[in-house]
C-alpha positions in Angstrom: 122.1 111.9 90.0 118.8 112.6 91.1 116.5 110.0 92.6 114.1 109.8 89.8 117.4 109.9 87.3 118.4 106.6 89.2 114.9 105.2 89.1 114.5 105.7 85.4 118.0 103.9 84.9 117.2 100.9 87.1 113.8 100.5 85.5 115.2 100.4 81.9 118.0 98.1 83.2 115.3 95.9 84.5 113.0 95.9 81.7 116.1 94.8 79.4 117.3 92.4 81.6 113.9 90.6 81.7 113.7 90.7 77.8 116.7 88.9 77.8 114.7 85.6 78.2 111.1 87.2 78.0 110.1 84.2 80.4 107.7 85.0 83.5 109.4 81.9 85.2 113.2 83.3 84.5 114.9 83.9 87.9 115.5 87.6 88.8 119.4 88.5 88.7 119.2 91.8 91.0 122.6 92.8 91.2 122.2 95.7 93.8 123.0 95.2 97.4 120.3 93.5 99.2 117.6 95.9 101.1 119.1 99.1 99.4 116.9 101.3 97.7 118.4 100.5 94.4 117.6 96.6 95.1 114.1 97.7 95.8 113.6 99.8 92.7 115.0 96.9 90.4 112.7 94.4 92.3 109.5 96.8 91.9 110.1 97.0 88.1 110.9 93.3 88.0 107.5 92.4 89.5 105.7 94.9 87.1 107.3 93.5 84.2 106.7 89.6 85.0 102.9 90.9 85.7 102.5 92.6 82.5 103.3 89.3 80.7 101.2 87.2 82.9 98.4 89.4 82.1 99.1 89.2 78.5 98.9 85.3 78.9 95.7 85.1 80.8 94.1 87.0 78.0 94.3 84.2 75.5 90.9 82.9 74.4 92.0 79.4 74.4 93.7 79.0 77.5 93.1 76.3 79.7 90.7 77.2 82.6 92.6 75.4 85.2 95.9 77.1 83.9 94.1 80.5 84.0 93.2 80.1 87.4 96.4 79.4 88.3 97.5 82.5 86.9 94.8 84.6 88.3 96.1 83.5 91.6 99.8 84.2 90.7 98.5 87.7 89.6 96.7 88.4 92.7 99.8 87.6 94.7 102.0 89.7 92.7 99.8 92.6 93.1 99.9 92.3 96.8 103.6 92.1 96.4 103.8 95.3 94.1 101.7 96.9 96.8 103.8 95.8 99.5 106.9 97.2 98.0 105.5 100.4 97.2 104.8 100.6 100.9 108.2 99.8 101.7 109.8 102.5 99.4 107.5 105.1 100.9 109.2 104.1 104.2 112.3 104.9 102.8 110.9 108.5 101.8 109.5 109.1 105.5 112.9 107.8 106.8 115.0 110.2 104.6 112.7 113.3 105.5 111.9 112.3 109.3 113.7 115.6 110.7 112.3 117.9 108.1 110.7 120.9 109.7 107.3 121.1 107.6 106.1 124.5 106.7 102.7 125.6 108.4 101.4 126.1 104.9 102.7 122.8 103.5 100.2 120.9 101.7 99.2 117.5 101.1 99.8 115.6 97.8 97.2 113.4 96.1 99.3 110.5 96.1 102.7 109.4 97.8 106.1 109.3 96.2 106.2 105.5 95.8 102.9 105.3 94.2 103.9 108.1 91.6 107.1 105.9 91.2 105.0 103.0 90.5 103.4 104.7 87.9 106.8 105.7 86.3 107.8 101.9 86.4 104.7 100.9 84.3 105.4 103.6 82.2 108.6 102.1 81.1 106.9 98.7 80.3 104.5 100.7 78.0 107.3 102.7 76.3 109.4 99.5 75.7 106.3 97.5 74.2 105.1 100.3 72.2 108.5 100.5 70.8 108.3 97.0 69.9 105.3 97.7 68.0 107.0 100.7 66.1 109.6 98.2 65.2 107.5 95.3 63.8 108.2 94.6 60.2 104.8 92.7 59.8 102.5 95.4 60.4 100.7 98.3 58.2 102.0 101.8 57.8 98.5 102.7 59.5 99.4 100.6 62.6 103.0 102.0 62.7 101.8 105.4 62.3 99.5 105.1 65.5 102.1 103.4 67.3 104.7 105.9 66.6 102.1 108.5 67.7 101.3 106.8 70.9 105.1 106.1 71.7 106.0 110.1 71.2 103.0 110.7 74.1 104.5 108.0 76.1 108.0 109.6 76.1 106.4 113.1 76.8 104.4 111.5 79.6 107.7 110.0 81.1 109.3 113.4 80.9 106.5 115.3 82.6 105.9 112.4 85.4 109.6 112.4 86.1 109.7 116.2 86.5 106.6 116.2 88.6 107.8 113.4 91.1 111.2 115.3 91.4 109.6 118.3 92.3 107.6 116.4 94.8 110.7 114.8 96.5 112.0 118.3 96.9 108.9 119.8 98.1 108.9 117.4 100.9 112.6 117.5 101.6 112.1 121.3 102.0 109.2 121.1 104.1 106.7 122.7 101.5 104.7 119.3 101.1 103.9 117.1 104.0 104.1 113.4 103.3 101.4 111.3 104.5 101.0 107.5 103.5 97.8 105.8 104.0 98.4 101.9 103.9 96.3 100.3 100.9 94.4 97.9 103.3 93.5 95.5 100.5 90.5 93.6 101.6 90.1 90.5 99.2 93.6 88.9 100.2 92.6 89.0 104.0 90.7 86.2 105.5 89.4 88.3 108.2 88.1 90.9 105.8 87.0 89.1 102.9 83.3 87.7 103.5 83.5 84.9 100.7 86.6 83.7 103.1 85.8 84.4 106.4 82.4 82.6 105.8 84.4 79.5 105.0 85.5 79.3 108.5 81.7 79.5 110.2 
């Protein structure tokens, strides 16, 4: 099984597991060995899935403002957790390829493997929820047709993205691509870098 086949399998499993309760406060049940790459892939998609539903909740026009602010804080933390986890998965790839002899003609990709895998994780959520729309019994024929068209595009995109990521991983392993990782360096969560936050300390 390739790394991408493993990723797709685990992402699908996580999405299905979450929707057994469909509750943003449901505890995660990660059955994989702690700190294994499988464990991190499952955790990655679980974070994405919970955040997907938090984003739905916060868009309720009748939401209480106090609740909305608490949700916004939770989404901010989720985004930071997601970024940290992507960088951790990239560290896995760096370690896997630390002894690879890089070709003098090696090129650099526009994104690292883990950030591409991040997009694949989100794509699983899009597919799951578009399938839900296709399966709805209370929607119009027009809505069904539009959603079916979108679902087919998403499924094609999953194949294309999986193929592209697999090729990137192979190219890095063969030295044809040079893997470089630039930390996201998010500033808004850092009290030393966000001017609104550090102004409070003056």
